[in-house]
C-alpha positions in Angstrom: -72.8 -66.2 91.2 -72.9 -66.8 87.5 -71.8 -70.1 86.1 -68.2 -70.2 85.0 -67.4 -70.7 81.3 -66.6 -74.3 80.3 -62.9 -75.0 80.7 -62.3 -72.0 83.0 -60.8 -72.6 86.4 -61.7 -69.9 88.8 -60.6 -66.5 87.4 -57.8 -68.0 85.3 -57.8 -68.1 81.5 -60.3 -70.2 79.7 -58.5 -73.3 78.4 -59.3 -74.2 74.9 -61.3 -77.4 74.5 -61.9 -79.7 71.6 -65.1 -77.8 70.9 -63.2 -74.5 70.5 -63.3 -73.4 66.9 -59.8 -72.0 67.3 -58.2 -75.3 68.1 -55.7 -76.3 65.4 -56.6 -79.6 63.7 -53.6 -81.9 64.5 -54.5 -85.3 63.3 -52.8 -86.7 60.2 -56.0 -87.8 58.6 -57.9 -84.6 59.7 -55.4 -82.3 58.2 -54.8 -84.4 55.1 -58.6 -84.5 54.5 -58.8 -80.7 54.6 -55.9 -80.3 52.2 -57.2 -82.9 49.8 -60.8 -81.7 50.2 -59.9 -78.2 49.2 -58.3 -79.5 46.0 -61.3 -81.7 45.3 -63.8 -78.8 45.8 -61.7 -76.5 43.5 -61.6 -79.2 40.8 -65.4 -79.6 41.0 -65.9 -75.9 40.9 -63.7 -75.6 37.8 -65.8 -78.1 36.0 -68.8 -76.0 36.7 -67.0 -72.9 35.6 -66.1 -74.5 32.3 -69.7 -75.6 31.8 -71.0 -72.0 32.4 -68.3 -70.7 30.0 -69.5 -73.0 27.2 -73.1 -71.9 27.8 -72.3 -68.2 27.9 -69.0 -67.7 26.0 -69.2 -64.0 26.1 -68.8 -64.2 29.9 -66.1 -66.9 29.9 -63.4 -64.6 31.2 -65.6 -63.3 33.9 -66.4 -66.8 35.1 -62.7 -67.8 35.0 -61.6 -64.8 36.9 -64.2 -65.4 39.6 -63.1 -69.0 39.9 -59.5 -68.1 40.6 -60.4 -65.3 43.0 -62.8 -67.6 45.0 -60.3 -70.4 45.1 -57.5 -68.2 46.3 -59.6 -66.7 49.1 -60.7 -70.2 50.3 -57.1 -71.4 50.2 -55.9 -68.5 52.3 -58.7 -69.1 54.9 -58.0 -72.8 55.1 -54.2 -72.4 55.5 -54.6 -69.6 58.0 -56.8 -71.8 60.2 -54.6 -74.9 59.9 -51.4 -73.0 60.8 -48.1 -75.0 60.8 -46.4 -76.3 57.7 -49.5 -75.9 55.6 -49.6 -72.2 56.3 -45.8 -71.9 55.8 -46.3 -73.3 52.3 -48.7 -70.5 51.6 -46.3 -67.9 53.0 -43.4 -69.2 50.9 -45.5 -69.2 47.7 -46.8 -65.6 48.3 -43.6 -63.9 47.3 -42.1 -66.1 44.6 -42.4 -65.0 41.0 -43.1 -68.5 39.6 -42.9 -69.1 35.9 -45.9 -70.8 34.4 -48.3 -70.6 31.5 -51.4 -68.6 32.2 -51.8 -65.3 34.1 -53.4 -66.4 37.3 -50.5 -67.1 39.6 -50.5 -63.4 40.7 -54.1 -63.9 41.9 -53.0 -66.6 44.3 -49.8 -64.8 45.2 -51.6 -61.6 46.1 -54.2 -63.5 48.2 -51.5 -65.5 50.0 -49.7 -62.3 50.8 -52.3 -61.8 53.6 -50.5 -64.7 55.4 -47.3 -62.8 55.7 -48.3 -60.4 58.4 -51.6 -61.8 59.7 -53.7 -64.9 59.9 -56.9 -65.9 61.8 -55.8 -65.4 65.4 -56.1 -68.0 68.1 -58.2 -67.4 71.3 -56.0 -65.3 73.7 -56.6 -68.0 76.3 -54.5 -70.3 74.2 -51.5 -68.0 74.5 -52.0 -67.5 78.2 -52.2 -71.3 78.7 -48.9 -71.8 76.8 -47.1 -69.1 78.9 -48.3 -70.7 82.1 -47.2 -74.2 81.0 -43.7 -72.9 80.0 -43.0 -70.6 83.0 -45.1 -72.1 85.7 -46.8 -68.8 86.3 -49.5 -66.8 84.6 -48.9 -64.1 82.1 -50.2 -61.5 84.6 -47.6 -62.7 87.1 -44.8 -62.8 84.5 -45.5 -59.4 82.9 -46.5 -56.1 84.3 -48.9 -55.8 81.4 -50.0 -58.3 78.8 -52.3 -57.5 75.8 -54.6 -60.3 74.8 -55.3 -59.1 71.3 -52.3 -60.3 69.2 -50.4 -57.6 67.2 -49.4 -60.3 64.6 -50.1 -63.9 63.8 -48.0 -66.3 61.7 -47.6 -69.9 60.8 -46.7 -71.4 64.2 -47.3 -68.6 66.7 -48.8 -65.2 67.4 -47.3 -62.1 68.9 -48.6 -60.2 71.9 -47.5 -56.8 73.2 -46.5 -56.8 76.9 -44.5 -54.8 79.4 -41.9 -56.2 81.7 -41.8 -55.4 85.4 -38.6 -53.5 84.7 -40.5 -51.2 82.3 -39.4 -52.4 78.8 -42.1 -52.9 76.2 -41.7 -56.2 74.6 -43.2 -58.5 71.9 -44.0 -61.9 73.2 -44.3 -64.6 70.5 -46.2 -67.6 71.7 -46.4 -70.9 69.9 -49.9 -72.2 69.1 -50.8 -75.1 71.4 -50.8 -78.3 69.3 -48.8 -76.8 66.5 -46.0 -79.3 67.0 -48.4 -82.2 66.3 -49.9 -80.3 63.4 -46.5 -79.7 61.8 -45.6 -83.4 62.1 -49.0 -84.4 60.7 -48.4 -82.0 57.7 -45.0 -83.7 57.1 -46.9 -87.0 56.7 -49.2 -85.4 54.3 -46.6 -85.0 51.5 -49.0 -86.2 48.8 -51.8 -83.7 49.9 -49.2 -80.9 50.1 -48.0 -81.9 46.7 -51.4 -81.4 45.2 -51.7 -78.0 46.9 -48.3 -76.9 45.5 -49.2 -78.0 42.0 -52.5 -76.0 42.3 -50.5 -72.9 43.1 -47.6 -73.3 40.7 -47.9 -76.2 38.2 -44.2 -76.0 37.1 -42.8 -76.5 40.6 -41.2 -79.7 41.8 -43.8 -80.1 44.6 -41.8 -82.7 46.5 -38.9 -80.4 46.8 -41.1 -77.7 48.2 -42.7 -80.1 50.7 -39.2 -81.1 51.9 -38.1 -77.5 52.2 -41.2 -76.7 54.3 -40.6 -79.7 56.5 -37.0 -78.7 57.3 -37.9 -75.0 57.8 -40.8 -75.5 60.1 -39.3 -78.2 62.3 -36.4 -75.9 63.1 -38.8 -73.1 64.0 -40.5 -75.2 66.6 -37.8 -74.5 69.2 -37.9 -70.8 70.2 -34.9 -71.1 72.4 -32.8 -71.8 69.3 -34.3 -68.8 67.6 -33.6 -66.6 70.7 -29.9 -67.7 70.5 -29.7 -66.9 66.8 -31.3 -63.5 67.3 -29.0 -62.6 70.2 -26.0 -63.3 67.9 -27.4 -61.1 65.2 -28.3 -58.4 67.7 -24.7 -58.3 68.8 -23.3 -58.3 65.3 -25.6 -55.5 64.1 -25.5 -53.3 67.2 -25.4 -49.6 66.2 -25.8 -50.4 62.5 -26.9 -47.4 60.4 -30.0 -49.0 58.8 -30.5 -52.5 60.2 -32.1 -53.2 63.6 -32.2 -56.6 65.3 -34.4 -56.4 68.4 -32.9 -57.4 71.7 -34.0 -60.7 73.2 -34.7 -61.3 76.9 -33.5 -64.8 77.5 -35.0 -65.1 81.0 -38.4 -64.7 79.3 -37.8 -67.3 76.5 -38.7 -70.9 76.5 -39.2 -73.6 73.9 -42.6 -72.2 73.0 -42.2 -68.5 74.0 -39.7 -65.9 72.8 -39.7 -62.4 74.2 -37.9 -59.5 72.4 -37.8 -55.8 72.2 -41.0 -54.3 70.8 -40.5 -52.5 67.5 -42.9 -49.9 66.2 -42.9 -50.3 62.4 -45.0 -50.6 59.3 -45.5 -53.9 57.4 -43.1 -54.5 54.5 -46.0 -54.6 52.0 -46.4 -50.8 52.5 -43.2 -50.4 50.6 -44.7 -51.4 47.3 -46.5 -48.1 47.3 -43.4 -46.0 47.8 -41.6 -43.9 45.1 -39.1 -46.0 43.1 -36.1 -44.3 44.7 -37.2 -45.3 48.1 -37.8 -48.9 46.9 -34.3 -49.0 45.5 -32.9 -47.9 48.8 -34.9 -50.5 50.7 -33.7 -53.2 48.3 -30.1 -52.1 48.9 -30.6 -52.3 52.7 -32.0 -55.9 52.4 -29.2 -56.9 50.1 -26.5 -55.6 52.3 -28.0 -57.2 55.4 -28.3 -60.7 54.0 -25.1 -60.8 52.0 -23.2 -58.7 54.5 -23.7 -61.1 57.3 -22.8 -64.0 55.1 -19.5 -62.5 53.8 -18.4 -60.7 56.9 -19.5 -63.0 59.7 -20.0 -66.4 58.0 -23.6 -66.5 59.3 -26.8 -65.8 57.5 -30.6 -65.8 58.0 -32.2 -68.0 55.4 -35.8 -66.8 55.7 -36.2 -63.6 53.8 -40.0 -63.5 53.4 -41.6 -60.0 53.9 -43.4 -60.9 57.1 -40.0 -60.9 58.9 -39.4 -57.1 58.4 -40.8 -54.0 59.9 -40.2 -50.6 58.3 -39.3 -47.9 60.9 -40.0 -44.2 60.7 -36.3 -43.5 61.0 -35.8 -45.3 57.6 -34.2 -48.3 59.3 -35.4 -51.9 58.7 -36.1 -54.1 61.7 -35.4 -57.8 61.2 -37.6 -59.7 63.6 -37.4 -63.5 62.8 -34.3 -65.7 63.1 -35.8 -69.2 63.2 -33.6 -70.4 60.3 -30.0 -69.3 60.6 -27.0 -71.1 59.1 -23.3 -70.8 59.7 -20.9 -71.4 56.8 -17.4 -72.5 57.2 -14.6 -70.4 55.6 -13.7 -73.1 53.1 -17.2 -73.4 51.8 -17.6 -69.6 51.7 -14.3 -69.3 49.7 -15.6 -71.9 47.2 -18.9 -70.0 46.8 -17.1 -66.7 46.2 -14.7 -68.5 43.8 -17.7 -69.6 41.8 -19.0 -66.1 41.7 -15.6 -64.8 40.3 -15.6 -67.5 37.7 -19.1 -66.6 36.6 -18.2 -62.9 36.4 -15.2 -63.7 34.2 -17.1 -66.5 32.4 -14.3 -68.9 33.2 -15.8 -72.4 33.0 -12.7 -74.3 34.0 -12.3 -72.2 37.2 -16.0 -72.5 37.9 -16.0 -76.3 37.4 -13.2 -76.6 39.9 -15.1 -74.6 42.5 -18.4 -76.4 41.9 -16.6 -79.8 42.3 -15.2 -78.6 45.5 -18.7 -77.7 46.7 -20.0 -81.1 45.7 -22.4 -79.7 43.2 -20.6 -81.1 40.2 -18.5 -84.2 39.7 -16.2 -85.1 36.8 -19.1 -87.1 35.3 -21.8 -84.5 35.5 -23.4 -84.1 32.1 -24.5 -81.0 30.3 -22.1 -78.6 32.0 -22.9 -75.9 29.4 -26.6 -76.0 30.4 -25.7 -75.8 34.1 -23.3 -73.0 33.5 -25.7 -70.9 31.4 -28.4 -71.3 34.1 -25.9 -70.2 36.8 -25.0 -67.2 34.8 -28.6 -66.2 34.5 -29.2 -66.9 38.2 -26.3 -64.5 39.0 -27.1 -62.0 36.3 -27.4 -59.0 38.7 -23.7 -59.3 39.8 -22.1 -60.2 36.5 -21.6 -56.6 35.3 -20.2 -53.5 37.0 -23.2 -51.3 36.2 -26.7 -50.5 37.6 -28.9 -53.5 37.0 -32.7 -53.7 37.4 -34.1 -56.8 39.0 -37.8 -57.2 38.1 -40.5 -59.9 38.1 -39.8 -61.1 34.5 -36.2 -61.8 35.4 -37.0 -63.6 38.6 -39.7 -65.6 36.7 -37.2 -66.5 34.0 -34.8 -67.8 36.6 -37.5 -69.8 38.2 -38.6 -71.2 34.9 -35.1 -72.4 34.1 -35.0 -74.4 37.4 -38.5 -75.7 37.5 -39.8 -75.9 34.0 -39.1 -79.3 32.3 -39.0 -77.5 29.0 -36.0 -75.4 29.9 -32.5 -76.3 28.7 -31.1 -76.5 32.3 -33.9 -78.6 33.8 -32.6 -82.1 33.1 -29.0 -81.3 33.9 -29.9 -79.5 37.1 -31.7 -82.6 38.3 -28.5 -84.5 38.1 -26.2 -82.2 40.1 -25.5 -82.5 43.8 -27.3 -80.2 46.2 -25.3 -80.1 49.5 -27.4 -79.1 52.6 -25.7 -75.7 52.9 -26.5 -75.0 49.2 -30.2 -75.8 49.7 -30.3 -73.3 52.5 -28.2 -70.7 50.7 -30.4 -70.9 47.6 -33.4 -70.5 49.8 -32.1 -67.2 51.0 -30.7 -66.1 47.7 -33.8 -66.8 45.5 -36.1 -65.5 48.2 -34.3 -62.3 48.5 -34.1 -62.0 44.8 -37.9 -62.4 44.5 -38.5 -59.6 47.0 -36.0 -57.3 45.2 -37.7 -58.2 42.0 -41.1 -57.2 43.3 -39.6 -53.9 44.3 -38.3 -53.6 40.7 -35.1 -52.2 42.3 -32.0 -51.0 40.5 -28.5 -50.9 41.9 -24.9 -51.7 41.0 -25.1 -55.1 42.8 -21.6 -56.1 41.7 -20.1 -53.0 43.2 -21.9 -53.7 46.5 -20.5 -57.2 46.5 -17.0 -56.0 45.8 -17.2 -54.0 49.0 -17.9 -57.2 50.9 -15.5 -59.4 48.9 -12.5 -57.1 48.6 -13.1 -54.2 50.9 -13.5 -51.7 48.1 -14.7 -48.2 49.0 -18.5 -47.9 48.6 -20.1 -45.9 45.8 -23.4 -45.3 47.7 -24.4 -43.3 50.7 -25.8 -46.4 52.5 -22.6 -48.2 51.8 -20.4 -45.4 53.1 -22.4 -45.3 56.3 -22.1 -49.0 56.7 -18.4 -49.0 56.1 -17.9 -46.3 58.8 -19.9 -48.5 61.2 -18.0 -51.6 60.3 -14.7 -49.9 60.9 -15.7 -48.9 64.5 -17.9 -51.9 65.4 -15.9 -54.7 63.8 -12.3 -53.7 63.2 -11.5 -57.4 63.2 -13.7 -58.1 60.2 -11.6 -58.6 57.0 -12.9 -59.1 53.5 -13.0 -62.8 52.6 -11.2 -62.4 49.3 -7.9 -60.7 48.6 -6.4 -59.1 45.5 -5.2 -62.4 44.1 -8.8 -63.8 44.1 -10.0 -61.2 41.6 
């Protein structure tokens, strides 16, 4: 009989060992060294690039382009192998339109886009090991069929196609073994992550980004929580005309495993090749999903990055990740919407009252005009009752106002309060805006919001279909604002 592979017990799955190249580095020093090492290598290579450019000035642009392309590729490879918070940072960066001097951020963004739908996969034996540890039985016992090759891989887990004994085809998301330790190690590596964030977008506040990554990924570690969130959204959007939330199977979910209905669909990035009219319709669907759940149900998903959608042949969009979901109380929602009305009518006194109620402003907050102008720009798509195009320059301008120390709003914004709910809301709002901007979509965004705020009849085909569904599926749902709130 042939010798068994190292780490394999009988005919069971091979268990990853410390020698396995797919094992995630989990030590604080080990992961910090990789992050810092990448920065150091890039800096040294840049010195060499500059020297070559001086020696051959006619090829300077060629050398510089090559430097950025190579650095971006190596960055993606490193983050993909490290998984955890480090990879999540890359995913977040890939769809933001950051404002900065120079023209190379798009190079990094386009390279990091690869992290949205795929990353270097782990050995299938690792997934099988986690399943067995979580359920006390093997994947072959738990499922009628289990496909070892992952259909997708992300920051803290990878997805396998399987079939239940009852016949349903499912997607089984399995957390990488050791990713919990890896994430906590990344959290300790704030300084290294800061350098990485600055390398991607020099005008960012890197500490704020690191804090956001920490909060986001720690919540994602508990798949039971995600399963509960997804079940709530599945119930809310059952029968929706263009939004699909896959059913979850609670009996097949554990802390590190979540099992949901398998959805056949294309990756979101395919949409960037669509005709503009189709991109406009897709943007409207996304806008209605995120803001519709917030305004109608007081609940919203705050992770709008493109890896969380699948585009179905029917024209529907499947929303497949609910690791970060927030509820908002009616009082806070009312203050948010009051702020929006004040911005639309350019009523600063009304706006200050609402912002003070939210804890964003106090009576001693300086530079209210700079804050107000920034908020008007941030909400530009809904300020006028007309078709409005959201594009990368607009999103970049908004980002610049908040992140660039040279902007008029920068200093004042650093002195305002940021309640926890607003941090999460802004994460959703700006992330969604960045995606719509990359689609360069046009719609009457204010009219869509008035449907949600006041219950006005829709002016679009998608909106009319949604209102018909809402009337049947949620007759108890009432607009959060009344006529007196206009």
